[in-house]
C-alpha positions in Angstrom: 68.4 42.2 -21.6 69.8 42.5 -25.1 67.2 43.7 -27.5 66.5 41.3 -30.4 64.9 41.8 -33.7 61.3 40.8 -34.3 62.1 37.7 -36.4 64.3 36.4 -33.5 61.7 37.0 -30.9 58.9 35.3 -33.0 61.2 32.4 -33.8 61.7 31.8 -30.1 58.1 32.3 -29.1 56.5 30.1 -31.8 57.6 26.7 -30.5 56.8 27.7 -26.9 53.3 28.6 -27.7 52.8 25.6 -29.9 53.9 23.3 -27.3 51.7 25.1 -24.7 48.6 24.7 -26.9 49.4 21.0 -27.4 50.0 20.1 -23.8 47.2 22.2 -22.2 44.5 20.7 -24.6 44.7 17.3 -22.6 45.2 18.6 -19.1 42.2 18.8 -16.6 41.1 22.3 -15.5 42.9 23.2 -12.3 46.2 24.1 -10.7 48.3 21.8 -13.0 46.9 23.7 -16.1 47.6 27.1 -14.5 51.2 26.1 -13.7 51.8 24.9 -17.3 50.4 28.2 -18.7 52.4 30.4 -16.4 55.6 28.4 -17.0 55.3 28.5 -20.8 54.5 32.2 -20.8 57.6 32.9 -18.6 59.7 31.3 -21.3 58.6 33.8 -23.9 61.2 36.6 -24.7 60.7 39.9 -22.8 58.3 38.4 -20.2 59.0 39.4 -16.7 56.1 38.1 -14.8 52.8 36.0 -15.3 49.6 35.5 -13.4 47.0 32.8 -14.2 43.7 32.6 -12.5 41.4 29.9 -13.6 38.0 30.9 -12.4 35.0 31.3 -14.5 33.5 33.7 -12.0 36.2 36.4 -12.4 34.8 39.7 -13.6 35.1 40.3 -17.3 37.4 43.3 -18.1 39.6 43.6 -21.1 42.0 46.3 -19.6 45.1 45.1 -17.8 45.2 45.7 -14.1 47.8 48.0 -12.5 51.3 46.9 -13.1 50.5 44.4 -15.9 51.1 44.9 -19.4 48.5 42.7 -20.9 45.4 40.8 -19.8 43.7 37.9 -21.7 40.5 36.1 -21.1 40.9 32.4 -21.5 37.9 31.0 -23.3 35.0 32.8 -25.3 32.0 34.3 -23.6 30.0 32.1 -21.6 32.8 29.4 -21.9 35.4 31.7 -20.1 37.6 29.8 -17.9 39.8 32.4 -16.4 42.3 35.2 -16.9 46.0 35.5 -18.0 48.1 38.6 -17.0 51.6 39.5 -18.4 54.3 42.0 -17.5 56.9 42.5 -20.2 60.0 44.6 -20.3 59.3 46.2 -23.7 55.8 46.2 -25.1 56.9 47.6 -28.5 59.4 44.7 -29.0 57.0 42.3 -27.6 54.3 43.3 -30.1 55.0 40.5 -32.6 54.8 37.9 -29.8 51.8 39.5 -28.3 49.7 38.8 -31.5 50.8 35.2 -31.5 50.1 34.8 -27.7 46.6 36.4 -28.2 45.9 33.9 -31.0 47.2 31.0 -28.9 45.2 32.1 -25.8 42.1 32.2 -28.0 42.9 28.9 -29.6 43.6 27.5 -26.1 40.3 28.6 -24.7 38.4 27.3 -27.7 40.1 24.0 -27.4 39.5 23.7 -23.8 35.9 24.8 -24.1 35.5 22.2 -26.9 37.0 19.4 -24.8 34.7 20.4 -21.9 31.7 20.4 -24.3 32.9 16.9 -25.6 33.3 15.6 -22.1 29.8 17.0 -21.2 28.4 15.4 -24.4 30.1 12.1 -23.6 28.8 12.1 -20.0 25.3 13.2 -21.2 25.3 10.4 -23.7 26.4 7.9 -21.1 23.7 9.2 -18.6 21.0 9.1 -21.4 22.2 5.6 -22.4 21.8 4.5 -18.7 18.5 6.1 -18.5 17.4 4.3 -21.6 18.8 1.1 -20.3 16.8 1.6 -17.1 13.8 2.4 -18.9 14.2 -0.6 -21.1 14.7 -2.9 -18.1 11.6 -1.3 -16.5 9.6 -1.9 -19.5 10.8 -5.5 -19.7 9.8 -6.0 -16.1 6.5 -4.3 -16.6 5.8 -6.6 -19.7 6.9 -9.7 -17.8 4.7 -8.8 -14.9 1.8 -8.1 -17.2 2.4 -11.5 -18.9 2.4 -13.2 -15.4 -0.7 -11.3 -14.4 -2.4 -12.1 -17.7 -1.6 -15.8 -17.1 -3.0 -15.8 -13.7 -6.1 -13.9 -14.7 -6.6 -16.2 -17.7 -6.8 -19.2 -15.3 -8.8 -17.4 -12.6 -12.3 -18.8 -12.0 -13.6 -15.2 -11.5 -15.0 -13.2 -14.5 -12.3 -10.6 -15.3 -12.2 -8.1 -18.1 -10.2 -5.0 -19.3 -11.6 -1.8 -20.6 -10.2 1.2 -22.5 -10.5 4.8 -21.4 -14.0 4.9 -23.0 -15.1 1.9 -20.9 -15.2 -0.4 -23.9 -14.2 -4.0 -23.5 -10.7 -4.9 -25.0 -10.1 -8.2 -23.3 -12.1 -10.8 -21.3 -11.2 -14.1 -19.8 -13.2 -17.3 -20.4 -15.2 -17.4 -17.1 -16.5 -13.9 -18.0 -17.8 -15.1 -21.4 -19.1 -18.5 -19.9 -20.9 -16.9 -16.9 -22.8 -14.5 -18.9 -23.3 -16.5 -22.0 -21.5 -14.2 -24.4 -19.1 -14.8 -27.3 -15.9 -12.7 -27.8 -17.4 -11.1 -31.0 -20.6 -10.2 -29.1 -18.7 -8.5 -26.2 -15.6 -6.9 -27.7 -15.6 -3.2 -28.3 -18.9 -2.8 -26.3 -19.4 -1.5 -22.7 -20.2 -4.0 -20.0 -23.1 -1.9 -19.1 -24.6 -2.5 -22.5 -24.1 -6.3 -22.5 -24.7 -7.1 -18.8 -27.8 -5.0 -17.8 -31.2 -4.6 -19.2 -31.4 -1.1 -18.0 -28.0 0.1 -16.6 -29.0 3.7 -16.3 -32.1 2.9 -14.2 -29.9 1.4 -11.4 -27.6 4.4 -11.3 -24.7 1.9 -11.1 -22.8 3.3 -14.2 -22.9 6.8 -12.7 -21.6 5.5 -9.3 -18.8 3.5 -10.9 -17.5 6.3 -13.1 -17.7 8.8 -10.2 -15.7 6.5 -8.0 -13.1 5.9 -10.8 -12.7 9.5 -11.5 -12.4 10.5 -7.8 -10.1 7.7 -6.5 -9.2 5.4 -9.3 -11.2 2.4 -8.0 -14.6 1.1 -7.2 -15.7 -1.7 -4.9 -19.3 -2.8 -4.4 -21.9 -5.5 -5.0 -23.9 -5.7 -8.2 -26.6 -8.1 -9.4 -26.6 -9.6 -12.9 -28.3 -12.3 -14.8 -26.2 -15.3 -15.8 -26.5 -17.2 -19.0 -29.4 -19.1 -17.7 -31.3 -16.0 -16.7 -30.7 -16.5 -12.9 -29.9 -13.4 -10.8 -26.6 -13.6 -9.1 -24.8 -11.2 -6.8 -21.1 -10.3 -7.6 -18.5 -8.5 -5.6 -17.1 -6.0 -8.2 -13.6 -4.5 -7.9 -12.6 -2.1 -10.6 -9.2 -0.2 -10.8 -7.3 2.0 -13.2 -4.2 0.4 -14.8 -1.2 2.3 -16.2 1.4 1.6 -18.7 5.2 1.2 -17.9 5.6 5.0 -18.3 2.8 5.9 -16.0 0.1 6.7 -18.6 -3.4 5.9 -17.7 -4.5 3.2 -20.2 -7.8 1.9 -19.0 -9.6 -0.1 -16.3 -9.4 -3.7 -15.2 -12.4 -5.3 -13.3 -12.8 -8.6 -11.4 -16.1 -10.1 -10.4 -16.5 -12.6 -7.6 -19.8 -14.6 -7.4 -21.0 -14.2 -3.9 -24.5 -15.5 -4.5 -24.0 -18.6 -2.3 -22.4 -16.5 0.4 -25.4 -14.2 0.4 -27.7 -17.2 0.6 -25.7 -18.7 3.5 -25.8 -15.3 5.3 -29.5 -15.2 4.8 -29.9 -18.7 6.2 -27.9 -17.7 9.2 -30.0 -14.6 9.8 -33.2 -16.7 9.6 -31.8 -19.0 12.1 -30.9 -16.1 14.4 -34.4 -14.6 14.0 -35.8 -18.0 15.0 -33.6 -18.3 18.0 -34.5 -14.8 19.1 -38.2 -15.6 18.8 -38.2 -18.8 21.1 -38.8 -18.6 24.9 -35.6 -20.5 25.8 -32.1 -19.1 26.5 -29.6 -20.0 23.9 -25.9 -19.4 23.8 -23.3 -21.0 21.5 -19.6 -21.4 22.4 -16.6 -22.5 20.3 -14.0 -25.2 21.2 -12.1 -22.6 23.2 -15.2 -21.9 25.4 -15.6 -18.5 23.7 -19.1 -17.0 23.0 -20.1 -17.2 19.4 -23.8 -16.2 19.8 -26.4 -15.4 22.4 -30.0 -15.0 21.6 -32.2 -12.0 22.5 -33.8 -13.6 25.7 -30.4 -14.5 27.0 -29.2 -10.9 26.6 -32.4 -9.4 27.9 -32.4 -11.5 31.0 -28.7 -10.4 31.6 -29.3 -6.7 30.8 -26.5 -4.4 31.7 -24.0 -7.0 30.5 -23.7 -5.9 26.9 -19.9 -5.4 27.2 -19.5 -8.9 28.4 -21.9 -10.9 26.2 -19.9 -10.2 23.0 -18.3 -12.8 20.8 -14.9 -14.0 22.1 -15.7 -13.7 25.8 -15.1 -17.1 27.6 -17.6 -18.9 29.7 -15.5 -18.4 32.8 -15.3 -14.6 32.2 -19.0 -14.5 31.8 -19.6 -16.4 35.1 -17.0 -14.1 36.9 -19.0 -11.0 35.5 -22.1 -12.6 36.8 -20.5 -13.0 40.2 -19.3 -9.3 40.2 -22.8 -8.1 39.8 -24.3 -10.4 42.3 -26.2 -12.5 39.8 -24.6 -15.8 41.2 -24.9 -16.8 44.9 -21.8 -18.2 46.6 -19.7 -17.8 43.5 -16.7 -19.7 45.1 -18.8 -22.8 44.9 -21.2 -22.1 42.1 -18.6 -21.1 39.4 -16.4 -24.3 39.7 -19.6 -26.5 39.8 -21.1 -24.7 36.7 -17.7 -24.8 34.7 -17.4 -28.6 35.5 -20.9 -29.2 34.2 -20.3 -27.0 31.1 -17.0 -28.8 30.2 -18.4 -32.4 30.9 -22.1 -32.4 30.7 -23.9 -35.1 32.7 -27.4 -33.9 32.2 -29.6 -31.0 32.9 -29.1 -29.0 36.0 -31.4 -26.5 37.6 -30.0 -23.0 38.3 -31.5 -20.2 40.2 -31.1 -16.7 38.6 -33.0 -13.4 39.4 -35.5 -15.2 41.6 -36.4 -17.7 38.9 -35.5 -21.3 38.2 -33.9 -22.4 34.9 -33.1 -25.9 33.7 -29.9 -25.7 31.8 -28.5 -28.4 29.4 -25.1 -28.2 27.8 -24.7 -30.0 24.6 -21.3 -30.9 23.2 -20.9 -30.4 19.4 -18.9 -32.3 16.8 -16.4 -29.4 16.4 -15.8 -29.2 20.1 -18.1 -26.3 20.7 -20.9 -26.2 23.2 -24.6 -25.3 22.8 -26.3 -24.1 26.1 -30.1 -24.2 26.3 -31.9 -23.0 29.3 -35.7 -23.2 29.9 -37.6 -21.2 32.6 -38.9 -24.0 34.9 -40.0 -21.6 37.7 -43.7 -22.7 37.9 -42.8 -26.3 37.7 -39.9 -25.9 40.2 -42.4 -24.1 42.6 -45.0 -26.9 42.2 -42.3 -29.4 42.9 -41.2 -27.7 46.0 -44.7 -27.1 47.2 -45.3 -30.8 46.6 -42.2 -31.7 48.6 -43.4 -29.5 51.4 -46.7 -31.1 51.3 -45.1 -34.6 51.5 -42.9 -33.5 54.3 -46.0 -32.2 56.2 -48.0 -35.4 55.6 -45.0 -37.5 56.9 -44.8 -35.3 60.0 -48.5 -35.8 60.5 -48.3 -39.5 60.1 -45.3 -39.6 62.5 -47.4 -37.6 65.0 -50.4 -39.8 64.7 -48.3 -42.9 65.0 -46.8 -41.6 68.1 -50.2 -40.7 69.5 -51.7 -44.0 69.0 -48.6 -45.6 70.5 -49.1 -43.8 73.6 -52.7 -44.6 73.8 -52.3 -48.3 73.5 
């Protein structure tokens, strides 16, 4: 190769390096970039061979490897993208180009690093924008849901209210104010325990509610309050934490359902059950599907050992089958069909023998299709009746014998 002067070498190298810097700036990191760098460097004067490795994990070492004249790191510090190695025929003659190449590689690395940073920033901005959009959409959904819930609660007949983290009222619906005879100004900013109870601490309710909310975030139970007329009423109370769209705990929402009438109805039923348990008759109630609803104490006592059968939901047929299996019913192949026919289409009382005693059973059909079974112990009456029948039979036999005797004598 003919040696040329420094100006000539520099003049040839300048455009090549400028073109390289321009083209590589817009190229993606990869084999195409490595090929472009290698091709441009091979076009430089005095260059015999070029090696390009684009790998950020290559060890950092400024000294050229064996057989190579120069080694350049592409990219600064932590932004290093790889290594460029050159072998030249004359290092002294190549010196002017080497300085230009070193500067070009430095600018090239900075440009690529800048582009990567710009791409990362653009990606980050897009991702952040998408996240913000998702949060905005979630917030809008949350607000819309809250608006719907607020509208539902506003029209709910149940007293409902919202408290802050200090358990002070921040919102109440109209049924809450009307039920307890309060105005908005009287209640807002105060704790429910202060406006609904004469002595909240004496009941231990406040402590129990706050302990439940702290432990599990909710409370369920029944409480008693006086209404605006001074009457004591029972409420099923449900209280829960509520959170903002970003998950922050903002306070508590409580709903009260008046269950006073339900309690009264339950007490009425309990009184009726106690009354039925106290009478000396057997009582059982069946629904329209012939399933047991209730059996009184005497019914269960007489059929002891059948606790697993005499439970709500067992049909009359299943009860009779269980009686037969335990030997309570004699000749079940005849007795069960006869008893079921009477149960389904009552024609009047029928006498039934159980446990060595006689019972007069009456099946009464109810308006809802159910059946009320009443059975009275008539053992004494039945035995007296049987004794009377035996006496009548004996008298008739005696009369017949007397008539036969007189006939023979005449």
